[in-house]
C-alpha positions in Angstrom: 162.4 78.0 -152.6 161.0 76.2 -155.6 157.3 75.7 -155.8 156.0 72.2 -155.0 153.2 72.5 -157.5 153.8 71.0 -161.0 151.6 73.7 -162.6 154.2 76.3 -161.6 157.1 74.6 -163.3 158.1 74.6 -166.9 157.8 71.4 -169.0 161.6 71.1 -169.0 161.8 71.3 -165.2 159.2 68.6 -164.9 160.9 66.4 -167.4 164.2 66.9 -165.6 162.6 65.9 -162.3 161.1 62.8 -163.8 164.4 61.9 -165.4 166.2 62.3 -162.1 163.8 59.9 -160.4 164.1 57.4 -163.2 167.9 57.6 -163.0 167.9 56.8 -159.2 170.3 53.9 -158.4 171.3 51.7 -155.5 175.0 52.1 -156.6 177.3 54.7 -155.2 176.9 57.1 -158.1 177.6 60.8 -157.8 174.8 63.3 -158.4 172.1 60.6 -158.6 169.2 60.0 -156.3 169.7 57.1 -153.9 167.4 54.1 -154.4 167.2 51.1 -152.2 167.8 47.7 -153.8 165.4 44.7 -153.4 167.0 44.0 -150.0 166.5 47.6 -148.8 170.2 48.5 -149.1 171.9 51.3 -150.9 175.6 52.0 -151.4 177.6 55.2 -150.7 181.2 56.2 -151.4 183.8 56.0 -148.7 183.5 59.0 -146.3 186.1 61.8 -146.5 184.6 64.3 -144.1 183.6 63.9 -140.5 179.9 64.4 -141.2 179.8 61.9 -144.2 177.7 58.7 -143.9 179.7 55.8 -142.4 179.7 52.6 -144.4 179.7 49.1 -142.8 183.4 48.8 -143.6 184.2 51.8 -141.4 182.0 50.6 -138.6 183.5 47.1 -138.8 187.0 48.5 -138.6 186.2 50.4 -135.4 184.5 47.4 -133.9 187.4 45.1 -134.6 189.7 47.6 -133.0 187.6 47.7 -129.9 187.5 43.8 -129.7 191.3 43.7 -130.1 191.7 46.3 -127.4 189.4 44.6 -125.0 191.2 41.3 -125.4 194.7 42.7 -125.1 196.8 41.9 -122.0 198.9 45.1 -122.2 196.1 47.7 -122.5 197.1 51.2 -121.3 200.5 50.0 -120.2 199.1 47.9 -117.4 201.6 46.0 -115.4 201.8 43.4 -112.6 204.8 45.3 -111.1 204.3 47.8 -108.3 204.4 50.8 -110.6 202.8 54.2 -109.6 200.0 55.6 -111.7 199.6 52.4 -113.8 196.7 50.0 -114.1 197.2 46.7 -112.2 197.5 43.6 -114.4 197.5 40.2 -112.9 200.3 37.9 -114.1 200.0 34.4 -115.4 199.5 33.1 -111.8 196.8 35.7 -111.1 199.1 37.8 -108.9 200.2 41.4 -108.9 202.5 43.5 -106.8 201.6 46.7 -104.9 203.7 49.2 -103.0 204.0 49.3 -99.2 200.8 50.6 -97.6 201.0 54.0 -96.0 197.3 54.4 -95.1 194.9 52.1 -93.4 192.8 51.9 -96.6 195.7 50.7 -98.8 196.1 47.2 -100.0 198.1 45.1 -97.6 201.0 42.9 -98.8 201.7 39.5 -97.3 204.9 40.8 -95.7 202.9 43.6 -94.0 200.7 41.2 -92.1 201.6 40.3 -88.6 201.4 36.8 -87.2 199.0 35.6 -84.6 199.9 32.9 -82.2 196.9 30.5 -82.1 196.1 28.4 -79.1 192.4 27.6 -79.4 190.1 27.1 -82.4 186.4 26.4 -82.3 183.5 26.4 -84.7 180.1 27.9 -84.3 177.7 27.5 -87.3 179.4 28.9 -90.4 182.1 30.6 -88.2 185.5 29.5 -87.4 186.6 31.1 -84.1 190.3 31.6 -83.2 191.5 32.6 -79.8 194.5 35.0 -79.7 196.5 34.7 -76.5 198.3 38.1 -77.1 195.1 40.2 -76.8 192.8 37.6 -75.2 190.1 37.9 -77.8 188.3 35.4 -80.0 188.4 36.3 -83.7 185.6 35.0 -86.0 186.2 33.9 -89.5 182.8 34.0 -91.2 182.5 31.7 -94.3 179.7 32.5 -96.8 179.2 31.5 -100.4 178.4 34.3 -102.9 177.6 33.2 -106.4 179.5 29.9 -105.8 182.6 31.6 -104.4 183.6 31.2 -100.7 184.0 34.7 -99.1 185.8 35.1 -95.8 185.2 37.9 -93.3 187.4 38.4 -90.2 186.2 40.2 -87.1 186.9 40.1 -83.4 183.9 39.0 -81.4 185.0 40.9 -78.3 184.7 37.8 -76.2 187.4 37.1 -73.7 
């Protein structure tokens, strides 16, 4: 390792070091020391290896690709059709199709829901209660607002 002490270097070595410092530039110039300009910036050449410095141009290119990707409506082959192993995409009406449920935790389709014959309806606070003659139970529809959106929750009250 070269000595850091000037007294241990020849005059030519010291002159070369001074010359190198004086030749420093903010331009992308090979084999020159990098110097920041008055705005604190310096330029570098376009990267060619994976561990080279990335310029603003390269970073901007990646960022614009991410913005375009996030705004795309066909990202990762998403679809509004009931297609296995694909991301669900809502169509222009905000709807999407799913396959027939085979498990209690699956999404139910409109055609998979039964009908309830209603005879009596009553209200209690923020609940709408509906009587089902088939099973003799009252069902409560709880209406609450979450962040300005009405959320409905259906449960049977167990009342007969």
